[in-house]
BAVO-915480 format. One record per residue (C-alpha): x, y, z; residue in one letter. Coordinates in steps of 0.02 Angstrom, whole numbers, padded with zeros to 5 digits, always signed. Example, Ala and Ser with C-alpha at 12.3 -4.5 7.8 and 13.67 -1.06 7.14 Angstrom:
BEGIN
+00615-00225+00390a;+00684-00053+00357s;
REM end
This chain:
BEGIN
+00308+00749-00614m;+00179+00888-00585s;+00003+00812-00521t;-00117+00930-00601t;-00300+00868-00647h;-00232+00831-00841n;-00057+00718-00791t;-00096+00529-00772p;-00016+00479-00627r;+00064+00306-00665t;+00251+00251-00646a;+00317+00085-00688q;+00482+00033-00555v;+00587-00117-00581s;+00687-00191-00430r;+00829-00324-00460n;+00952-00413-00328t;+01018-00562-00288l;+00857-00618-00176e;+00725-00556-00286t;+00661-00499-00460q;+00507-00376-00462i;+00433-00247-00577v;+00276-00145-00517v;+00177-00035-00631r;+00047+00087-00541i;-00108+00194-00613n;-00148+00295-00463l;-00303+00350-00555d;-00375+00203-00606g;-00514+00048-00591t;-00455-00061-00491g;-00371-00149-00631q;-00249-00301-00559r;-00123-00427-00633h;-00028-00493-00489l;+00104-00645-00483e;+00226-00633-00348t;+00220-00820-00315g;+00147-00779-00128v;-00040-00832-00159p;-00082-00737+00017f;-00011-00573-00036l;-00073-00590-00215d;-00249-00590-00112h;-00205-00445-00003m;-00130-00340-00160l;-00305-00373-00241d;-00391-00289-00094q;-00252-00132-00098i;-00320-00135-00290a;-00477-00156-00293r;-00532-00036-00131h;-00399+00099-00174g;-00460+00111-00383l;-00289+00084-00424f;-00230-00010-00567d;-00098-00140-00535l;+00031-00217-00624d;+00166-00326-00481i;+00262-00462-00563r;+00399-00540-00443a;+00509-00703-00426t;+00606-00717-00264g;+00701-00838-00171d;+00556-00925-00105l;+00645-01100-00091q;+00704-01000+00072i;+00538-00912+00120d;+00441-00789+00064a;+00523-00647+00188h;+00625-00571+00028h;+00464-00576-00091t;+00366-00494+00034v;+00468-00346+00097e;+00524-00313-00079d;+00356-00296-00153v;+00326-00190-00030g;+00481-00075-00061i;+00432-00097-00230t;+00270-00036-00239l;+00318+00110-00114g;+00463+00178-00251q;+00320+00167-00381a;+00166+00254-00281f;+00307+00408-00237t;+00348+00411-00418k;+00180+00397-00487a;+00115+00539-00349l;+00230+00678-00401g;+00245+00846-00323d;+00094+00812-00223k;+00009+00951-00287k;-00180+00957-00272g;-00203+00804-00156i;-00316+00771-00020v;-00142+00718+00079r;-00223+00648+00220y;-00353+00471+00208g;-00433+00350+00330h;-00531+00213+00336s;-00628+00080+00454y;-00673-00096+00351v;-00754-00235+00465p;-00767-00409+00393l;-00886-00531+00506d;-00804-00517+00677e;-00635-00402+00619a;-00641-00213+00610l;-00481-00127+00575s;-00429+00044+00555r;-00289+00127+00435v;-00239+00312+00418v;-00137+00393+00323i;-00027+00562+00291d;+00062+00589+00139l;+00198+00694+00244s;+00358+00644+00136g;+00404+00552+00301r;+00413+00372+00344p;+00308+00325+00499g;+00232+00169+00535l;+00129+00136+00689e;+00042-00056+00668m;-00050-00131+00808h;-00119-00286+00758v;-00124-00439+00879p;-00141-00567+00758f;-00243-00744+00835t;-00113-00845+00754r;+00050-00842+00666a;+00010-00927+00519m;-00128-00908+00398i;-00108-01046+00276g;+00075-01045+00232q;+00090-00858+00261f;+00195-00803+00410d;+00088-00633+00490v;+00249-00559+00528d;+00275-00525+00340l;+00119-00391+00348v;+00236-00280+00445f;+00393-00298+00338e;+00261-00276+00194f;+00202-00118+00248f;+00377-00049+00326q;+00438-00095+00155g;+00300+00028+00059f;+00313+00177+00210v;+00498+00181+00199n;+00487+00215+00001h;+00315+00288-00009a;+00369+00434+00126l;+00210+00415+00212l;+00154+00421+00391t;+00042+00256+00421l;-00066+00212+00582h;-00133+00040+00562i;-00248-00055+00699d;-00343-00193+00709n;-00471-00140+00833l;-00563-00323+00857r;-00553-00496+00761g;-00533-00687+00819r;-00491-00734+00640n;-00303-00691+00560a;-00374-00703+00393h;-00523-00601+00422h;-00390-00460+00526q;-00286-00462+00410c;-00408-00435+00250e;-00491-00284+00344t;-00323-00200+00364v;-00255-00217+00182f;-00445-00148+00125k;-00440-00013+00246a;-00277+00043+00180f;-00326+00045+00012g;-00485+00154+00036r;-00373+00266+00169a;-00219+00284+00031l;-00361+00321-00124r;-00438+00449+00004m;-00256+00525+00023a;-00211+00525-00161v;-00377+00593-00222e;-00372+00780-00318r;-00442+00927-00222d;-00511+01051-00329p;-00511+01175-00221r;-00307+01190-00220q;-00262+01119-00382a;-00096+01182-00406n;-00051+01200-00215v;+00032+01089-00098i;-00074+01014+00042p;+00042+01088+00191s;+00063+01283+00292t;+00272+01240+00255k;+00247+01230+00061g;+00338+01075+00041a;+00288+00888+00065l;
REM end
């Protein structure tokens, strides 16, 4: 798919395993519209931050083996969203490529930096102040982003710089991720048909 300015950057991807059944629809040039049904309320809340602050239209429906725990659902949503992102982004011509954002929420502050490099890489440093946010295991935040990075083929650095409230820590991460991703996928009119790399490929 070309990413020229007249091409809609949308995609739909399905994932069906013995553990999860997931459908993701994404529009990178949306307005933040979202329909989120993963069966994991806190994950829906975080995906809502990505859509709203990234201005991505997201429709994510997931059914998973939540009778065991949320691990497979959260990880597989990350994987499927990463696949949909890659498909929608296309050949990467004309994009900014890099994105970054600092987002505060009361006492918490997080920084996210992204390179749409074509290479998966995740550095995540978030010292959560507790292990659970309600019924949500904070270990699953890493699993979500690892799944996304592996299939979106990007370099992602996540740092929570300060925070006492684990909910605030997590929410600043997802808000900053949405805003950094929005910056990275923006179309640069000065290089509309150019891949932003000295290699000529991403």
